[in-house]
TORVEX-364561 format. One line per 4 residues: number of its first residue (from 1); their letters; for each residue x, y, z of N, C-alpha, C. Coordinates in nm, 4 decimals. Example, Ala and Ser with C-alpha at 12.3 -4.5 7.8 and 13.67 -1.06 7.14 Angstrom:
1	AS	1.3190:-0.5690:0.7800:1.2300:-0.4500:0.7800:1.3200:-0.3300:0.7800 | 1.2850:-0.2250:0.7080:1.3670:-0.1060:0.7140:1.2900:0.0030:0.7870
// end
This chain:
1	MARL	2.9940:20.2322:-8.8871:3.0214:20.1331:-8.9775:2.9633:20.0121:-9.0028 | 2.9182:19.9556:-9.1089:2.8490:19.8407:-9.1194:2.9482:19.7209:-9.0793 | 2.8822:19.6079:-9.0168:2.9483:19.4962:-8.9881:2.9621:19.4149:-9.1117 | 3.0831:19.3486:-9.1305:3.1081:19.2874:-9.2708:3.1074:19.1346:-9.2634
5	SLDD	3.1395:19.0841:-9.1371:3.1400:18.9201:-9.1240:3.0874:18.8811:-8.9838 | 3.0486:18.7495:-8.9644:2.9977:18.7095:-8.8626:3.1183:18.7279:-8.7416 | 3.2341:18.7198:-8.7642:3.3324:18.7308:-8.6704:3.3309:18.8562:-8.5903 | 3.2812:18.9676:-8.6795:3.2843:19.1034:-8.6183:3.1813:19.1171:-8.4939
9	YADP	3.0913:19.0033:-8.5129:2.9773:19.0031:-8.4118:3.0082:18.9451:-8.2856 | 3.1208:18.8853:-8.2721:3.1424:18.7964:-8.1543:3.2302:18.8983:-8.0415 | 3.1828:18.8669:-7.9194:3.2276:18.9447:-7.8034:3.3382:18.8650:-7.7348 | 3.4738:18.8517:-7.7559:3.5705:18.7642:-7.6980:3.5527:18.7397:-7.5512
13	AGGE	3.5094:18.8710:-7.4799:3.5074:18.8551:-7.3411:3.3926:18.7779:-7.2869 | 3.2909:18.7472:-7.3823:3.1684:18.6731:-7.3353:3.0596:18.7600:-7.2709 | 3.0836:18.8863:-7.2720:2.9833:18.9715:-7.2081:2.9316:19.0797:-7.3057 | 2.8583:19.1733:-7.2531:2.7906:19.2876:-7.3302:2.9123:19.3936:-7.3487
17	GNDG	2.9437:19.4218:-7.4684:3.0361:19.5282:-7.4747:2.9774:19.6736:-7.4834 | 3.0630:19.7791:-7.5056:2.9959:19.9087:-7.5229:2.9405:19.9262:-7.6535 | 2.9582:19.8364:-7.7422:2.9131:19.8528:-7.8835:2.7620:19.7838:-7.9041 | 2.7362:19.7178:-7.8082:2.6017:19.6452:-7.8092:2.5990:19.5072:-7.8465
21	VGAQ	2.7217:19.4477:-7.8689:2.7303:19.3049:-7.9221:2.7492:19.2283:-7.7829 | 2.6472:19.1278:-7.7739:2.6372:19.0562:-7.6712:2.7184:18.9175:-7.6820 | 2.6931:18.8343:-7.5976:2.7803:18.6964:-7.5863:2.7327:18.6127:-7.6937 | 2.6025:18.6239:-7.7513:2.5553:18.5378:-7.8518:2.5915:18.5964:-8.0047
25	GIRV	2.6714:18.7056:-8.0059:2.7086:18.7771:-8.1182:2.5829:18.8245:-8.1949 | 2.4855:18.8888:-8.1281:2.3676:18.9434:-8.1714:2.3817:19.0939:-8.1798 | 2.3543:19.1592:-8.2965:2.3642:19.3091:-8.2889:2.2579:19.3488:-8.3944 | 2.2050:19.4778:-8.3631:2.1209:19.5473:-8.4506:2.1735:19.6890:-8.4714
29	DDPS	2.2139:19.7032:-8.5857:2.2826:19.8409:-8.6060:2.1881:19.9447:-8.6210 | 2.2334:20.0543:-8.5614:2.1677:20.1935:-8.5938:2.1812:20.2157:-8.7344 | 2.0758:20.2369:-8.8197:2.0743:20.2622:-8.9558:2.1486:20.3873:-8.9881 | 2.1555:20.4892:-8.9007:2.2328:20.5971:-8.9290:2.3783:20.5909:-8.9279
33	TLVG	2.4280:20.4802:-8.8845:2.5755:20.4494:-8.8791:2.6179:20.3763:-8.9783 | 2.5370:20.3216:-9.0806:2.5614:20.2397:-9.2025:2.6085:20.3198:-9.3230 | 2.6830:20.2574:-9.3982:2.7232:20.3305:-9.5257:2.6183:20.3398:-9.6207 | 2.5884:20.4529:-9.6873:2.4848:20.4605:-9.7786:2.3897:20.5509:-9.7186
37	VPDE	2.2515:20.5573:-9.7942:2.1614:20.6562:-9.7466:2.0924:20.5892:-9.6461 | 2.0808:20.6660:-9.5184:2.0122:20.6277:-9.4052:1.8588:20.6037:-9.4199 | 1.7968:20.5067:-9.3620:1.6455:20.4811:-9.3756:1.5990:20.4458:-9.2461 | 1.4621:20.4149:-9.2290:1.4148:20.3934:-9.1250:1.4374:20.2371:-9.0586
41	FQRL	1.4732:20.1496:-9.1610:1.4910:20.0019:-9.1339:1.5970:19.9542:-9.0540 | 1.5811:19.8803:-8.9602:1.6700:19.8050:-8.9118:1.6953:19.6725:-8.9642 | 1.8195:19.6114:-8.9500:1.8532:19.4849:-9.0189:1.8836:19.3803:-8.9211 | 1.8047:19.2727:-8.9404:1.8210:19.1375:-8.8595:1.9162:19.0497:-8.9448
45	WTPH	2.0314:19.0433:-8.9155:2.1262:18.9596:-8.9799:2.0990:18.7967:-8.9518 | 2.0827:18.7082:-9.0484:2.0770:18.5705:-9.0435:2.1573:18.5021:-9.1185 | 2.2948:18.5129:-9.1013:2.4043:18.4437:-9.1988:2.3926:18.2934:-9.1959 | 2.3314:18.2289:-9.0875:2.3144:18.0765:-9.1004:2.2424:18.0259:-9.2026
49	RMVY	2.1383:18.1148:-9.2561:2.0507:18.0665:-9.3464:2.0976:18.0636:-9.5059 | 2.2343:18.0993:-9.4985:2.2968:18.1014:-9.6344:2.3117:17.9470:-9.6878 | 2.3398:17.8529:-9.6045:2.3443:17.7180:-9.6353:2.2119:17.6748:-9.7086 | 2.0940:17.7230:-9.6497:1.9709:17.6916:-9.6993:1.9515:17.7576:-9.8414
53	IQHG	1.9823:17.8800:-9.8502:1.9705:17.9550:-9.9762:2.0725:17.9144:-10.0948 | 2.1925:17.8878:-10.0525:2.2847:17.8494:-10.1728:2.2440:17.7115:-10.2223 | 2.2232:17.6185:-10.1333:2.2167:17.4905:-10.1838:2.0599:17.4509:-10.2220 | 1.9800:17.5333:-10.1987:1.8361:17.4956:-10.2294:1.7746:17.3960:-10.1268
57	QQPG	1.6537:17.3629:-10.1548:1.5714:17.3080:-10.0508:1.5990:17.1451:-10.0787 | 1.6077:17.1062:-10.1797:1.6115:16.9384:-10.2053:1.7496:16.9094:-10.2125 | 1.7973:16.8141:-10.1318:1.9254:16.7524:-10.1250:1.9375:16.6447:-10.2469 | 2.0754:16.6103:-10.2790:2.0805:16.5156:-10.3767:2.0435:16.3794:-10.3092
61	TDDC	2.0479:16.2804:-10.3979:1.9896:16.1512:-10.3551:2.0763:16.0727:-10.2592 | 2.2114:16.1201:-10.2493:2.3131:16.0542:-10.1539:2.3366:16.1168:-10.0437 | 2.2824:16.2359:-10.0266:2.3095:16.3200:-9.9100:2.1857:16.3747:-9.8164 | 2.0786:16.2677:-9.8100:1.9553:16.3159:-9.7337:1.9774:16.3488:-9.6187
65	PFCV	1.9581:16.4524:-9.5306:1.9797:16.4787:-9.3992:1.9305:16.4090:-9.3032 | 1.8096:16.3515:-9.3311:1.7352:16.2823:-9.2456:1.7903:16.1287:-9.2454 | 1.8646:16.0971:-9.3511:1.9299:15.9616:-9.3406:2.0597:15.9942:-9.2682 | 2.1236:16.0925:-9.2770:2.2599:16.1220:-9.2239:2.2445:16.1343:-9.0792
69	APSM	2.1414:16.2276:-9.0278:2.1217:16.2550:-8.8807:2.1380:16.1322:-8.7916 | 2.0825:16.0312:-8.7986:2.1095:15.9269:-8.6914:2.2375:15.8731:-8.6772 | 2.3256:15.8855:-8.7858:2.4719:15.8436:-8.7576:2.5442:15.9545:-8.6814 | 2.4857:16.0803:-8.6473:2.5627:16.1654:-8.5715:2.5248:16.1550:-8.4349
73	SDED	2.6009:16.2248:-8.3478:2.5478:16.2418:-8.2124:2.4201:16.3331:-8.1991 | 2.3553:16.3094:-8.0968:2.2211:16.3836:-8.0769:2.2520:16.5339:-8.0722 | 2.3567:16.5701:-8.0200:2.3728:16.7230:-7.9995:2.4086:16.7868:-8.1441 | 2.4791:16.7060:-8.2169:2.5272:16.7636:-8.3548:2.4072:16.7485:-8.4491
77	ALIV	2.3265:16.6568:-8.4522:2.2025:16.6308:-8.5408:2.0818:16.7095:-8.4837 | 2.0849:16.7516:-8.3601:1.9606:16.8041:-8.3072:1.8579:16.7015:-8.2676 | 1.8965:16.5873:-8.2509:1.8177:16.4885:-8.2187:1.7769:16.5090:-8.0576 | 1.6197:16.4850:-8.0343:1.5796:16.4764:-7.9082:1.5363:16.3531:-7.8545
81	ARGE	1.5114:16.2512:-7.9544:1.4726:16.1128:-7.9026:1.4870:16.0173:-8.0208 | 1.5220:15.9066:-7.9844:1.5406:15.7892:-8.0898:1.4462:15.6742:-8.0473 | 1.3702:15.6242:-8.1455:1.2789:15.5131:-8.1281:1.3359:15.3964:-8.2170 | 1.2612:15.2856:-8.2204:1.3050:15.1838:-8.3060:1.3023:15.1889:-8.4587
85	HAYA	1.1926:15.2669:-8.4897:1.1373:15.2727:-8.6378:1.1612:15.4211:-8.6785 | 1.1556:15.5094:-8.5852:1.1560:15.6622:-8.6096:1.2323:15.7415:-8.5096 | 1.2560:15.8726:-8.5329:1.3280:15.9521:-8.4282:1.2630:16.1051:-8.4382 | 1.2969:16.1738:-8.3514:1.2531:16.3078:-8.3510:1.3828:16.4047:-8.3341
89	LLNL	1.3734:16.5273:-8.4118:1.4766:16.6023:-8.4081:1.4248:16.7629:-8.4360 | 1.5076:16.8490:-8.3909:1.4562:16.9979:-8.4128:1.4710:17.0353:-8.5514 | 1.3915:17.1099:-8.6098:1.3987:17.1551:-8.7391:1.5082:17.2599:-8.7469 | 1.6046:17.2562:-8.8451:1.7223:17.3428:-8.8502:1.6787:17.4772:-8.8880
93	FPYN	1.5497:17.5090:-8.9578:1.4908:17.6274:-9.0108:1.3579:17.6352:-8.9149 | 1.3486:17.6571:-8.8011:1.2290:17.6508:-8.7417:1.1137:17.7639:-8.7640 | 0.9953:17.7349:-8.7425:0.8991:17.8349:-8.7768:0.8778:17.9002:-8.6094 | 0.8882:17.8172:-8.5313:0.8701:17.8796:-8.3859:0.9885:17.8090:-8.3046
97	SGHL	1.0312:17.8433:-8.1888:1.1214:17.7593:-8.1092:1.0347:17.6323:-8.0727 | 1.1159:17.5076:-8.0701:1.0773:17.3898:-8.0273:0.9943:17.3421:-8.1381 | 1.0119:17.3760:-8.2694:0.9684:17.2979:-8.3970:1.0462:17.1714:-8.4188 | 0.9708:17.0556:-8.3941:1.0360:16.9208:-8.4216:0.9899:16.8714:-8.5491
101	LVCP	1.0711:16.7830:-8.5781:1.0339:16.6811:-8.6944:1.0383:16.5388:-8.6510 | 0.9502:16.4565:-8.7021:0.9422:16.3093:-8.6629:0.9645:16.2582:-8.7868 | 1.0767:16.1502:-8.8062:1.1198:16.0967:-8.9158:1.1459:15.9569:-8.9079 | 1.0938:15.8685:-8.9953:1.1234:15.7280:-9.0139:1.2736:15.7118:-9.0441
105	YRHI	1.3461:15.6116:-8.9799:1.4884:15.5940:-9.0374:1.4813:15.5580:-9.1746 | 1.3851:15.4820:-9.2259:1.3763:15.4470:-9.3674:1.3725:15.5591:-9.4577 | 1.4241:15.5444:-9.5745:1.4245:15.6595:-9.6705:1.2960:15.6381:-9.7676 | 1.1845:15.6834:-9.7140:1.0643:15.6826:-9.7871:0.9960:15.8304:-9.8197
109	ATYD	0.9323:15.8418:-9.9060:0.8956:15.9763:-9.9492:0.7625:16.0084:-9.8894 | 0.6618:15.9232:-9.8796:0.5238:15.9517:-9.8504:0.4641:15.8570:-9.7398 | 0.3649:15.9105:-9.6794:0.3208:15.8427:-9.5676:0.2381:15.7045:-9.6013 | 0.2091:15.7058:-9.7119:0.1411:15.5740:-9.7641:0.2525:15.4539:-9.7877
113	KATP	0.3783:15.4974:-9.7969:0.4725:15.3865:-9.8005:0.5374:15.3345:-9.6531 | 0.4798:15.4105:-9.5534:0.5094:15.3719:-9.4252:0.4642:15.2325:-9.3718 | 0.5345:15.1656:-9.3076:0.4917:15.0379:-9.2638:0.4015:15.0636:-9.1436 | 0.3129:14.9659:-9.0890:0.2351:14.9706:-8.9702:0.3310:15.0155:-8.8403
117	DEVA	0.4360:14.9638:-8.8370:0.5377:14.9817:-8.7095:0.5761:15.1280:-8.7232 | 0.6048:15.1759:-8.8421:0.6580:15.3084:-8.8494:0.5538:15.4204:-8.8268 | 0.4354:15.3899:-8.8865:0.3122:15.4754:-8.8600:0.2824:15.4808:-8.6982 | 0.2921:15.3612:-8.6301:0.2595:15.3712:-8.4918:0.3665:15.4393:-8.4117
121	EIGS	0.4807:15.4216:-8.4437:0.6003:15.5075:-8.3756:0.5950:15.6451:-8.4023 | 0.5718:15.6868:-8.5352:0.5522:15.8303:-8.5792:0.4399:15.8822:-8.4847 | 0.3344:15.8230:-8.4743:0.2181:15.8667:-8.3855:0.2649:15.8863:-8.2383 | 0.3347:15.7693:-8.1911:0.3807:15.7773:-8.0544:0.4622:15.8954:-8.0302
125	LTQT	0.5771:15.8980:-8.0953:0.6832:16.0183:-8.0910:0.5910:16.1310:-8.0873 | 0.4957:16.1630:-8.1818:0.4277:16.2748:-8.1818:0.3621:16.3193:-8.0515 | 0.2970:16.2195:-8.0128:0.2339:16.2370:-7.8824:0.3165:16.2738:-7.7625 | 0.4252:16.2157:-7.7612:0.5245:16.2494:-7.6557:0.5972:16.3790:-7.6671
129	AMRV	0.5973:16.4211:-7.8153:0.6610:16.5432:-7.8295:0.5646:16.6558:-7.7849 | 0.4465:16.6369:-7.8106:0.3429:16.7206:-7.7834:0.3445:16.7523:-7.6207 | 0.3367:16.6454:-7.5382:0.3534:16.6372:-7.3988:0.4545:16.7146:-7.3492 | 0.5896:16.6864:-7.3979:0.7061:16.7364:-7.3663:0.7192:16.9010:-7.3732
133	ISQV	0.7013:16.9230:-7.5098:0.6978:17.0627:-7.5494:0.6233:17.1468:-7.4609 | 0.4709:17.0890:-7.4394:0.3917:17.1801:-7.3434:0.4448:17.1860:-7.2330 | 0.5006:17.0788:-7.1613:0.5833:17.0982:-7.0251:0.6991:17.1933:-7.0363 | 0.7708:17.1864:-7.1346:0.9035:17.2768:-7.1381:0.8646:17.4267:-7.1730
137	SKND	0.7738:17.4348:-7.2776:0.7587:17.5669:-7.3376:0.6307:17.6295:-7.2952 | 0.5391:17.5619:-7.2180:0.3906:17.6216:-7.1807:0.3198:17.6844:-7.3070 | 0.3327:17.6090:-7.4142:0.2679:17.6785:-7.5439:0.1085:17.6441:-7.5264 | 0.0432:17.7163:-7.6112:-0.1104:17.7113:-7.6212:-0.1689:17.6258:-7.7280
141	GFNI	-0.1070:17.5913:-7.8202:-0.1558:17.4939:-7.9101:-0.0233:17.4455:-8.0167 | -0.0872:17.3688:-8.1282:0.0306:17.3079:-8.2146:-0.0193:17.3212:-8.3432 | 0.0639:17.3240:-8.4579:0.0416:17.2914:-8.5872:0.1039:17.1603:-8.6025 | 0.0467:17.0623:-8.6679:0.0979:16.9399:-8.7019:0.0704:16.8867:-8.8385
145	GMNQ	0.1643:16.8488:-8.9244:0.1156:16.7959:-9.0437:0.2467:16.7476:-9.1296 | 0.2216:16.6834:-9.2480:0.3102:16.6470:-9.3481:0.2765:16.7140:-9.4748 | 0.3907:16.7599:-9.5323:0.3848:16.8085:-9.6788:0.4372:16.6842:-9.7538 | 0.3500:16.6509:-9.8499:0.3846:16.5290:-9.9331:0.4305:16.5731:-10.0610
149	GAVA	0.5571:16.5883:-10.0886:0.6208:16.6168:-10.2334:0.6502:16.7416:-10.2220 | 0.7451:16.7889:-10.3233:0.7943:16.9227:-10.3371:0.6788:17.0128:-10.3856 | 0.5832:16.9702:-10.4462:0.4863:17.0564:-10.5077:0.4004:17.0892:-10.3868 | 0.3974:17.0156:-10.2905:0.3102:17.0429:-10.1718:0.3828:17.1175:-10.0624
153	GAGI	0.5294:17.1618:-10.0844:0.5840:17.2426:-9.9950:0.6733:17.1677:-9.8972 | 0.7128:17.0313:-9.9411:0.7995:16.9573:-9.8575:0.9552:17.0099:-9.8921 | 1.0104:17.0502:-9.7896:1.1496:17.1010:-9.7769:1.2526:16.9837:-9.8300 | 1.2306:16.8522:-9.7634:1.3095:16.7494:-9.8100:1.2052:16.6425:-9.8558
157	AAHL	1.1644:16.6580:-9.9859:1.0482:16.5749:-10.0380:1.0832:16.4105:-10.0327 | 1.2130:16.3795:-10.0443:1.2494:16.2388:-10.0693:1.2252:16.1537:-9.9208 | 1.2223:16.2310:-9.8351:1.2190:16.1594:-9.6874:1.1144:16.2039:-9.6034 | 1.0333:16.0982:-9.5669:0.8943:16.1502:-9.5046:0.9155:16.2149:-9.3592
161	HQHI	0.8585:16.3191:-9.3216:0.8900:16.3935:-9.1810:0.7452:16.4648:-9.1570 | 0.7202:16.4474:-9.0227:0.6093:16.5279:-8.9902:0.6658:16.6469:-8.8844 | 0.5834:16.7453:-8.9087:0.6158:16.8749:-8.8466:0.5491:16.8815:-8.7115 | 0.5972:16.9227:-8.6102:0.5173:16.9686:-8.4868:0.5692:17.0988:-8.4461
165	VPRW	0.4806:17.1991:-8.4593:0.5175:17.3305:-8.4320:0.4464:17.3863:-8.3243 | 0.4954:17.4083:-8.2056:0.4305:17.4974:-8.0958:0.3734:17.6399:-8.1245 | 0.2648:17.6614:-8.0936:0.2026:17.7851:-8.1082:0.1750:17.8685:-7.9718 | 0.1894:17.9878:-7.9749:0.1517:18.0707:-7.8459:0.0498:18.1693:-7.9043
169	AQDA	-0.0362:18.2020:-7.8069:-0.1508:18.3027:-7.8610:-0.0866:18.4237:-7.9006 | 0.0425:18.4854:-7.8607:0.0912:18.6121:-7.8895:0.2021:18.5779:-8.0067 | 0.2280:18.4688:-8.0515:0.3393:18.4413:-8.1462:0.3365:18.5068:-8.2914 | 0.2235:18.5628:-8.3198:0.2323:18.6079:-8.4604:0.2452:18.7646:-8.4406
173	NFLP	0.3374:18.8056:-8.5533:0.3702:18.9616:-8.5490:0.3899:18.9980:-8.7004 | 0.4155:19.1231:-8.7229:0.4369:19.1616:-8.8663:0.5624:19.1060:-8.9289 | 0.6601:19.0635:-8.8716:0.7743:19.0013:-8.9529:0.7548:18.8939:-9.0462 | 0.7040:18.7889:-8.9999:0.6638:18.6897:-9.1068:0.5842:18.7262:-9.2097
177	IIAK	0.4944:18.8274:-9.1971:0.3951:18.8689:-9.2810:0.4590:18.9590:-9.3905 | 0.5332:19.0534:-9.3606:0.5851:19.1514:-9.4574:0.7357:19.1440:-9.4944 | 0.8076:19.0702:-9.3946:0.9432:19.0795:-9.4066:1.0219:18.9130:-9.4338 | 0.9113:18.8334:-9.4225:0.9784:18.6925:-9.4316:1.0821:18.6631:-9.3477
181	TKAL	1.0627:18.7075:-9.2175:1.1484:18.6778:-9.1054:1.0977:18.6434:-8.9766 | 1.1498:18.5361:-8.9038:1.0986:18.4863:-8.7812:1.1928:18.5336:-8.6785 | 1.1553:18.6005:-8.5784:1.2268:18.6100:-8.4504:1.2234:18.5064:-8.3671 | 1.3251:18.4487:-8.3144:1.3394:18.3108:-8.2354:1.4159:18.3440:-8.1334
185	PQLL	1.3484:18.3204:-7.9912:1.3964:18.3655:-7.8716:1.5144:18.2843:-7.8179 | 1.5189:18.1415:-7.8836:1.6022:18.0536:-7.8123:1.7001:17.9889:-7.9274 | 1.8146:17.9673:-7.8845:1.9021:17.9023:-7.9850:1.8714:17.7464:-7.9868 | 1.9078:17.6864:-8.0862:1.8646:17.5507:-8.1355:1.9148:17.4592:-8.0289
189	GDVR	2.0492:17.4705:-7.9947:2.1228:17.3836:-7.9019:2.0438:17.3964:-7.7501 | 2.0042:17.4970:-7.7235:1.9506:17.5141:-7.5871:1.7928:17.4433:-7.5968 | 1.7321:17.4688:-7.7146:1.5922:17.4179:-7.7153:1.6061:17.2569:-7.7092 | 1.7063:17.2071:-7.8000:1.7378:17.0541:-7.7935:1.7585:17.0076:-7.6617
193	AAIA	1.8552:17.0660:-7.5796:1.8789:17.0215:-7.4410:1.7583:17.0284:-7.3538 | 1.6779:17.1155:-7.3573:1.5546:17.1336:-7.2941:1.4530:17.0170:-7.3223 | 1.4322:16.9865:-7.4472:1.3422:16.9070:-7.4827:1.3890:16.7634:-7.4439 | 1.5189:16.7363:-7.5031:1.5809:16.6023:-7.4698:1.5778:16.5634:-7.3240
197	GAWP	1.6040:16.6705:-7.2416:1.6141:16.6459:-7.0954:1.4897:16.6102:-7.0337 | 1.3801:16.6728:-7.0881:1.2286:16.6448:-7.0320:1.1657:16.5184:-7.1105 | 1.2346:16.4608:-7.1754:1.1794:16.3431:-7.2712:1.1676:16.2093:-7.1939 | 1.0563:16.1472:-7.1627:1.0655:16.0386:-7.0705:1.1388:15.9277:-7.1125
201	VS	1.2092:15.8684:-7.0111:1.3065:15.7420:-7.0456:1.2031:15.6114:-7.0658 | 1.1976:15.5426:-7.1840:1.1250:15.4339:-7.1880:1.1907:15.3107:-7.1255
// end
């Protein structure tokens, strides 16, 4: 029978049950057990993305997540490092495990509005992030860049942020291409703890 809520996926004992539900609440249902006409597809459920889907990409002017994040704890905001003018945090909707964002504290939309100090620290945090991610994740390369404006694909267009995406030689598969799905092997909290723990103390 189909699972109807996220609570149904939790194993209260914290272990692997006979129904295949593990401690992380992850389950792939056999399509032959679901209600309806069976097919060859398995379903990868991602209910956490409903926040993103229901509220859209662009937040209101008074609830910018990159302005709110620094007022939260590092764990709650997924922040891995704080500087004087900018900070680094995990992307809540990562392309790959370890996908970081570097943001100025100041609410500015585009790179040309950043001060020389902000530019310098964004660059410094980016370099350090690359070294730390390479140490922690043993990746083979990076995609680094900024999307400037909603028309250019910026998820949060009103607040400047730079993407740092670790890449591995074998990280591409059919899921993103035909199913708009990314399989992420690590939970965000575990990734944040690993990167923050390896970040050099200034």
